[in-house]
C-alpha positions in Angstrom: 75.7 -0.8 4.0 75.5 -3.6 0.9 74.7 -6.4 3.1 71.7 -3.9 4.6 70.9 -3.1 0.8 70.8 -6.9 -0.4 69.2 -7.7 2.2 66.3 -5.4 2.1 65.8 -6.0 -1.5 65.9 -9.5 -1.6 63.0 -9.6 1.9 61.4 -7.1 -0.7 61.0 -9.5 -3.2 59.3 -11.8 -1.1 57.4 -10.1 0.7 55.9 -8.6 -2.4 55.8 -12.8 -3.9 53.7 -13.3 -0.1 51.9 -10.3 0.2 50.0 -10.3 -3.4 48.0 -13.9 -2.8 47.1 -12.5 0.4 45.5 -9.0 -0.5 43.6 -11.5 -3.5 42.7 -13.7 -1.0 40.9 -10.5 1.0 40.0 -9.3 -1.6 37.9 -11.7 -2.6 36.9 -13.0 0.4 35.2 -9.8 1.4 34.3 -10.8 5.1 37.8 -10.9 6.3 38.4 -7.8 8.9 41.2 -5.7 8.1 43.3 -6.4 11.3 43.5 -9.8 9.8 45.1 -9.1 6.7 47.1 -7.2 8.8 48.7 -9.8 11.0 48.3 -11.6 7.7 51.3 -9.3 5.9 53.1 -8.3 9.5 53.9 -12.4 9.2 54.5 -12.4 5.7 57.4 -9.2 6.7 58.4 -12.4 9.3 58.8 -14.0 6.8 61.2 -13.0 3.9 63.7 -12.1 6.7 64.4 -16.5 6.2 65.1 -16.4 2.1 66.3 -12.5 2.9 69.4 -13.7 5.7 70.8 -17.1 3.3 71.1 -14.8 0.1 72.9 -11.7 2.4 75.3 -14.7 4.1 76.3 -16.1 0.9 78.1 -12.9 -0.1 79.5 -11.5 2.7 83.4 -10.4 1.5 86.3 -12.7 2.8 87.5 -10.6 5.8 84.8 -8.4 6.3 82.2 -10.6 8.7 82.7 -8.4 11.6 80.8 -5.6 9.3 78.8 -7.2 6.8 77.1 -9.6 10.1 76.5 -5.6 11.7 74.9 -4.2 8.4 72.8 -7.6 8.1 72.1 -6.4 11.9 70.6 -3.2 10.7 69.0 -4.2 7.8 67.4 -7.3 10.0 66.1 -3.7 12.7 64.8 -2.4 9.9 62.3 -5.9 8.7 61.8 -5.8 11.9 60.9 -2.8 12.9 58.1 -2.6 9.9 56.8 -5.5 10.5 55.7 -4.0 14.2 54.6 -0.4 12.6 51.8 -2.1 10.5 50.7 -3.5 13.7 51.6 0.4 15.5 50.0 1.8 11.9 46.2 -0.5 12.7 44.4 2.4 15.0 44.1 0.4 18.1 45.7 -1.8 18.1 48.8 -1.9 19.8 47.4 0.7 22.8 44.1 -0.6 22.2 44.6 -4.1 23.3 47.3 -2.6 25.7 43.3 -1.3 27.0 41.6 -3.6 26.8 44.1 -6.0 28.4 43.9 -3.2 31.9 39.3 -3.2 31.4 40.1 -7.3 31.8 41.9 -7.5 34.1 39.9 -5.1 35.9 36.7 -6.6 35.4 38.4 -10.6 36.4 39.0 -8.5 39.9 35.7 -7.3 40.0 34.8 -11.0 38.6 32.6 -9.6 35.5 34.3 -11.7 33.1 36.5 -15.4 32.8 40.1 -16.6 31.7 39.3 -17.1 28.5 38.1 -14.0 27.2 40.9 -12.9 29.3 43.7 -15.0 28.0 43.0 -14.5 24.1 43.3 -10.6 24.4 47.0 -11.0 26.1 47.8 -13.6 23.7 46.8 -10.8 21.3 49.1 -7.7 23.6 51.7 -10.2 23.5 52.3 -11.5 20.4 52.3 -8.9 18.9 54.9 -6.7 20.4 56.9 -10.1 19.8 56.7 -9.6 16.0 59.9 -8.4 15.8 61.3 -10.6 17.7 60.3 -12.9 15.8 61.0 -10.8 12.8 64.9 -10.6 13.9 65.1 -14.2 15.1 63.4 -15.9 11.6 66.4 -13.2 9.4 69.8 -14.3 12.1 67.9 -18.0 11.5 68.9 -17.4 6.8 72.0 -16.0 7.4 73.5 -19.0 9.5 71.5 -21.1 7.5 73.2 -20.2 4.3 76.6 -19.9 6.1 76.7 -23.3 7.1 74.9 -25.2 4.5 78.2 -25.4 2.7 79.2 -27.4 5.8 76.4 -29.9 5.8 75.0 -30.9 1.8 76.6 -30.6 -1.5 75.4 -28.1 -3.8 73.3 -30.1 -5.6 71.1 -30.4 -2.3 71.4 -26.8 -1.2 68.2 -25.3 -1.8 66.1 -28.7 -1.7 68.0 -28.7 2.1 66.7 -24.1 2.4 62.9 -25.0 1.0 63.1 -28.1 3.7 64.3 -25.4 7.2 61.5 -22.9 5.5 59.0 -25.5 5.9 60.0 -26.6 8.8 59.5 -23.3 10.3 56.3 -22.5 9.1 54.2 -26.3 9.6 56.5 -26.2 13.3 55.4 -22.5 13.7 51.4 -22.7 13.1 51.6 -26.2 14.8 53.0 -24.2 18.2 51.3 -21.3 17.6 48.1 -23.0 17.3 48.6 -25.5 20.3 48.8 -22.8 22.6 45.9 -20.9 22.1 43.8 -24.0 21.6 45.2 -26.6 24.9 46.0 -23.7 27.1 44.8 -19.5 26.1 41.6 -21.1 25.7 41.4 -23.9 28.7 43.4 -22.6 31.0 41.7 -20.7 34.4 44.5 -18.7 34.8 46.7 -16.0 33.4 48.2 -17.6 30.6 50.0 -15.1 28.6 53.2 -16.3 28.7 51.5 -18.7 25.3 52.6 -15.9 23.7 56.0 -16.3 23.6 55.9 -20.3 23.0 55.9 -20.4 18.9 59.3 -18.3 19.7 61.3 -21.0 21.7 61.7 -22.6 17.8 63.3 -20.1 16.1 65.6 -18.8 19.6 66.9 -22.1 19.5 67.8 -23.2 16.2 70.0 -19.3 16.0 70.9 -19.9 19.7 72.5 -23.4 18.9 74.2 -21.9 15.7 75.5 -18.7 17.6 78.9 -20.3 18.6 80.1 -21.5 15.1 78.3 -18.6 13.9 81.0 -16.1 16.4 83.8 -18.3 15.2 83.1 -18.0 11.5 83.0 -14.3 11.7 86.2 -14.7 13.8 88.1 -16.6 11.3 88.4 -19.7 13.1 86.0 -21.3 10.5 85.9 -20.9 7.1 83.0 -21.2 4.4 83.4 -23.3 1.1 83.5 -20.1 -1.4 85.9 -19.1 -3.2 88.3 -16.3 -1.0 88.1 -17.5 2.7 90.4 -19.4 4.3 90.6 -20.9 7.0 91.7 -19.5 9.7 95.8 -20.6 10.5 97.2 -19.3 14.1 
């Protein structure tokens, strides 16, 4: 489980880098709710999977690609479960949101509430359950970027590529999340719970686009630029 251990070690390092400022800001502000801090930490766990995947991709032994991929999947799964467990640990955050959503649905049928309140609860509920999905996608994307960056840019520019992709993921995720919430959740006079799935589509599309080439890499049909990875010859 070398790949899984290395993945989790790097993820833990990046999680500390992101979590410390979050906790400090929470303590300085003083008026933030604990749920806000927990959601921020869960988001940091999701983001930590991207650099961890890059590092894990750079340490795949020749001839053990499928095994390393499975080990990475195990590490990414553990990280995703940690993100969800953190959210589920807060009393009432997961179960309470489900109960709130059910109560609001009943109130909607009795015309005792509005769509904005219902959709806000649906957004929070589905976003919680999609957190481990996002974590797996970011980890997979980091691994794929780590594998294929050797084909995209020279070594001297590779770190810049990693940061550019990371910046794009953060900015795009914020824009899509904020835009979906402000324009759909708060202004749709109907069930808009589907809006919670929109932030997942961008990383999902990137991962899907690189899946077939990565499978070919695992089969040895194509090689990376690392020493010891010889191209496939039928």
